[in-house]
C-alpha positions as CSV (number, residue, x, y, z in Angstrom):
1,M,0.0,0.0,0.0
2,H,1.2,3.5,-0.8
3,R,2.5,5.5,2.2
4,T,0.9,8.8,1.3
5,I,0.8,12.1,3.2
6,D,-1.5,14.9,1.9
7,F,-2.1,18.5,2.7
8,P,-5.4,18.8,0.8
9,N,-6.1,22.4,1.4
10,L,-2.7,23.4,0.1
11,G,-3.0,21.1,-2.9
12,I,0.0,19.1,-1.8
13,H,-0.2,15.3,-2.4
14,L,2.9,13.2,-1.5
15,K,2.4,9.7,-2.9
16,S,5.3,7.9,-1.3
17,V,6.7,9.0,2.1
18,G,8.6,6.1,3.8
19,D,10.1,6.2,7.2
20,H,13.5,4.5,6.5
21,I,16.0,3.4,3.9
22,T,17.6,0.0,3.7
23,V,21.4,-0.2,3.3
24,F,22.9,-3.7,3.0
25,G,19.8,-5.2,4.6
26,F,20.0,-2.8,7.6
27,D,17.1,-0.3,8.1
28,I,18.1,3.3,8.8
29,A,15.2,5.5,10.0
30,Y,14.8,8.9,8.4
31,Y,14.2,10.2,11.9
32,G,17.8,9.3,12.9
33,I,19.1,10.7,9.6
34,V,17.3,14.0,10.2
35,I,18.5,14.2,13.8
36,G,22.1,13.5,12.7
37,I,22.0,16.2,10.0
38,G,20.5,18.6,12.6
39,I,23.3,17.9,15.0
40,L,26.0,18.5,12.4
41,A,24.4,21.7,11.1
42,G,24.1,23.0,14.7
43,L,27.8,22.2,15.4
44,M,28.8,24.1,12.3
45,M,26.8,27.1,13.3
46,A,28.2,27.1,16.9
47,V,31.8,26.9,15.6
48,M,31.2,29.7,13.1
49,E,29.8,31.9,15.9
50,A,32.7,31.0,18.2
51,K,35.1,32.1,15.4
52,R,33.2,35.4,15.0
53,T,33.4,36.2,18.7
54,H,37.0,35.1,18.9
55,Q,36.4,32.1,21.2
56,N,38.4,28.8,21.2
57,I,36.5,26.6,18.7
58,E,38.1,23.5,20.2
59,D,35.9,24.1,23.3
60,Y,32.8,23.7,21.2
61,Y,34.0,20.6,19.4
62,D,34.6,19.1,22.9
63,L,31.3,20.3,24.2
64,A,29.5,18.8,21.2
65,I,30.8,15.3,22.1
66,Y,29.6,15.4,25.7
67,G,26.5,17.4,24.8
68,V,25.2,15.0,22.1
69,I,25.8,11.9,24.2
70,F,24.2,13.2,27.4
71,S,21.4,15.0,25.6
72,I,20.4,11.7,23.9
73,I,20.5,10.0,27.3
74,G,18.4,12.8,28.8
75,A,15.9,12.8,26.0
76,R,15.4,9.1,26.4
77,A,15.2,9.2,30.2
78,Y,12.7,12.0,30.1
79,Y,10.5,10.0,27.7
80,V,10.8,6.8,29.7
81,I,10.1,8.4,33.1
82,F,6.8,9.9,31.9
83,S,5.9,6.8,29.9
84,W,6.8,4.2,32.5
85,D,3.8,2.0,31.9
86,M,5.2,1.3,28.5
87,Y,8.5,0.0,29.8
88,K,8.0,-1.3,33.3
89,D,7.3,-4.9,32.0
90,D,10.1,-4.8,29.4
91,I,13.2,-3.1,30.9
92,K,15.4,-4.0,28.0
93,S,13.3,-2.0,25.6
94,I,14.4,1.2,27.4
95,I,17.7,1.2,25.5
96,N,16.0,0.5,22.1
97,I,15.8,4.1,20.8
98,R,15.6,2.9,17.2
99,E,11.8,2.5,17.7
100,G,11.6,6.2,18.8
101,G,10.9,7.7,22.2
102,L,13.1,10.7,22.5
103,A,11.7,13.9,24.2
104,I,13.2,17.1,23.0
105,Y,12.8,18.8,26.4
106,G,14.8,16.1,28.1
107,G,17.6,16.6,25.6
108,V,17.6,20.4,26.0
109,L,17.5,20.3,29.8
110,T,20.3,17.8,30.0
111,G,22.3,19.7,27.4
112,I,22.0,22.9,29.5
113,L,23.2,21.0,32.6
114,C,26.1,19.6,30.6
115,G,26.9,23.1,29.4
116,I,27.0,24.5,33.0
117,I,29.4,21.8,34.2
118,F,31.5,22.1,31.0
119,A,31.8,25.9,31.4
120,K,32.8,25.6,35.0
121,K,35.5,23.0,34.2
122,R,36.9,25.1,31.3
123,G,36.6,28.5,33.0
124,I,34.3,29.8,30.3
125,N,31.5,32.3,30.9
126,F,28.4,30.1,30.9
127,F,26.2,32.8,29.4
128,L,28.6,33.5,26.6
129,L,28.7,29.7,25.9
130,A,24.9,29.6,26.0
131,D,24.5,32.5,23.7
132,T,26.8,30.7,21.2
133,V,25.2,27.3,21.5
134,L,21.5,27.7,21.9
135,P,20.7,29.2,18.5
136,S,22.5,26.1,17.1
137,V,20.3,23.9,19.3
138,L,17.3,25.7,17.8
139,L,18.5,25.0,14.3
140,G,18.7,21.3,15.3
141,Q,15.1,21.6,16.6
142,V,13.9,23.2,13.4
143,M,15.3,20.3,11.4
144,G,14.7,17.5,13.9
145,R,10.9,18.0,13.9
146,W,10.8,16.8,10.4
147,G,11.7,13.3,11.7
148,N,8.2,13.4,13.1
149,F,6.8,13.9,9.6
150,F,8.4,10.7,8.4
151,N,7.2,8.8,11.4
152,R,3.7,10.2,11.2
153,E,3.7,11.3,14.8
154,A,3.6,14.5,16.9
155,F,0.4,15.8,15.4
156,G,-2.8,17.1,16.9
157,G,-6.5,16.5,16.6
158,Y,-8.9,16.9,13.7
159,T,-8.8,20.1,11.6
160,N,-9.9,21.3,8.3
161,G,-7.7,24.4,8.4
162,L,-5.3,25.5,5.7
163,F,-2.4,23.3,6.9
164,A,-4.5,20.2,7.6
165,M,-2.5,17.0,7.1
166,R,-4.2,13.8,5.9
167,I,-2.7,10.4,6.8
168,L,-3.9,6.9,6.1
169,K,-5.6,5.7,9.3
170,E,-3.7,2.5,9.5
171,Q,-0.3,4.2,9.1
172,A,-0.7,6.9,11.8
173,S,1.4,6.4,14.9
174,Y,-1.7,7.0,17.1
175,L,-5.4,7.9,16.5
176,P,-6.8,11.0,18.2
177,Q,-10.5,10.7,19.1
178,S,-11.4,13.9,17.3
179,A,-9.8,12.6,14.1
180,L,-11.6,9.3,14.5
181,N,-14.9,11.2,14.8
182,N,-14.1,12.9,11.5
183,L,-12.6,10.2,9.3
184,I,-12.1,11.0,5.6
185,T,-13.0,8.2,3.2
186,V,-11.6,8.2,-0.3
187,N,-12.3,5.3,-2.7
188,G,-13.0,3.1,0.3
189,T,-9.8,4.0,2.2
190,E,-10.0,5.8,5.5
191,Y,-7.8,8.8,6.4
192,I,-7.4,11.0,9.5
193,Q,-7.0,14.7,9.0
194,V,-5.1,16.5,11.7
195,H,-3.0,19.5,12.8
196,P,0.6,19.0,11.7
197,T,2.0,20.3,15.0
198,F,5.5,19.3,14.1
199,L,5.2,21.7,11.1
200,Y,3.9,24.5,13.4
201,E,6.8,24.1,15.8
202,S,9.4,23.8,13.1
203,S,8.2,26.9,11.4
204,L,7.8,29.0,14.6
205,N,11.3,27.8,15.7
206,L,12.7,29.0,12.4
207,C,11.2,32.4,13.0
208,L,12.7,32.6,16.5
209,L,16.1,31.4,15.0
210,V,16.1,34.2,12.4
211,F,15.3,36.7,15.2
212,L,18.1,35.5,17.4
213,L,20.6,35.5,14.6
214,I,19.8,39.1,13.7
215,L,19.8,40.1,17.4
216,R,23.1,38.4,18.4
217,K,25.1,40.8,16.2
218,H,23.8,43.6,18.3
219,K,23.5,41.9,21.7
220,K,24.2,44.1,24.8
221,F,25.2,41.5,27.4
222,N,26.1,37.8,27.7
223,G,23.0,35.7,28.3
224,Q,20.7,38.0,26.3
225,I,20.4,35.4,23.5
226,A,20.0,32.5,25.9
227,S,17.3,34.2,27.9
228,L,15.3,35.1,24.8
229,Y,15.7,31.5,23.5
230,M,14.2,30.2,26.8
231,F,11.4,32.7,26.7
232,G,10.6,32.3,23.0
233,Y,10.9,28.5,22.8
234,G,8.9,28.2,26.0
235,I,6.0,30.2,24.4
236,I,6.2,28.2,21.1
237,R,6.2,24.9,22.8
238,F,3.4,25.8,25.2
239,F,1.2,26.8,22.3
240,V,2.1,23.7,20.2
241,E,1.5,21.3,23.1
242,S,-2.0,22.7,23.5
243,L,-2.8,21.3,20.0
244,R,-1.1,17.9,20.4
245,T,-2.9,14.8,21.4
246,D,0.0,12.6,22.4
247,Q,1.5,14.6,25.2
248,L,3.4,13.0,28.0
249,Q,1.4,13.8,31.2
250,I,2.1,14.2,34.8
251,G,0.5,11.1,36.3
252,S,-3.3,11.3,36.1
253,T,-3.4,15.1,36.5
254,G,-4.1,15.6,32.9
255,I,-1.3,18.3,32.8
256,A,1.0,18.0,29.9
257,V,4.6,17.7,31.1
258,S,5.9,19.8,28.2
259,Q,3.5,22.6,29.0
260,A,4.6,22.7,32.6
261,V,8.3,22.7,31.6
262,S,7.5,25.4,29.1
263,A,5.9,27.6,31.7
264,V,8.9,27.2,33.9
265,L,11.3,28.0,31.0
266,I,9.4,31.2,30.2
267,I,9.7,32.4,33.8
268,I,13.4,31.5,34.0
269,G,14.0,33.3,30.7
270,I,12.3,36.5,32.0
271,I,14.2,36.4,35.3
272,F,17.6,35.8,33.7
273,Y,17.0,38.6,31.1
274,I,16.1,41.2,33.7
275,K,18.9,40.1,36.1
276,L,21.6,39.9,33.5
277,K,20.5,43.2,31.9
278,K,20.6,44.9,35.3
279,E,24.0,43.6,36.1
280,S,25.3,44.7,32.7
281,L,23.9,48.3,33.2
282,N,25.4,48.4,36.7
283,S,28.8,47.3,35.3
284,M,28.7,50.0,32.6
285,K,27.9,52.6,35.3
286,G,30.8,51.4,37.4
287,D,33.1,51.6,34.4
288,S,32.0,55.2,33.6
289,K,32.7,56.2,37.2
290,I,36.2,54.8,37.0
291,D,36.9,56.6,33.7
292,S,35.7,59.9,35.2
């Protein structure tokens, strides 16, 4: 059967969208390929920014090694913790990431912790490091979300809006009730039609990335870019999660984990921005007094 994905209201009809390629009998998921390309692109961006700001680029190559390893571990741990019922009876499956199950927030939070430790060990200003790295992380997020496209996952409920995405019912990774209540039947074949939330997040992340890239050439203090990343990405993710129907939830509370983390990230971003800006202004005043 064809693995089609359509955006009917945009007039886009993709007749064959697989989720992997086979090389010498070994299946390689497009999700992994997309993530890999995103990591390499992000590393290149970080190194270019380090060169522009006259930093030691070797620090960023070293950070990339630790950051990638621990971010993957963190992304998997985050997913497993909040999906424990799926793994409690098959512990070995926890390490099988080829079947999916990586949570972006887990990777981001672990990566930030790794950056804090790395900066302390190397004697680097953490906020300068964060300003250099986080736009690169955002580039990886822009690209990485398209792995969800190939996996037919990370989408929302039924919609007939402009960007509505239509997937064969039997090929969807999960079936939202609102989509089941509004099945589309074409020539006897059933489709679900949903919000492509991965596309929303990727597009909004791209807008945030462009804004940060323009701003960082005019930044006033270390941590300005990092604070705005936390604030901006938190808002984007909070909105996107309100549309998704596959959120990891906090127990039986009905509260989406990612929305709770997003709210905290927004608050932290605001606090850091105000604090670091104030410290920068006080430092400038102190310098002016010394000059006078």
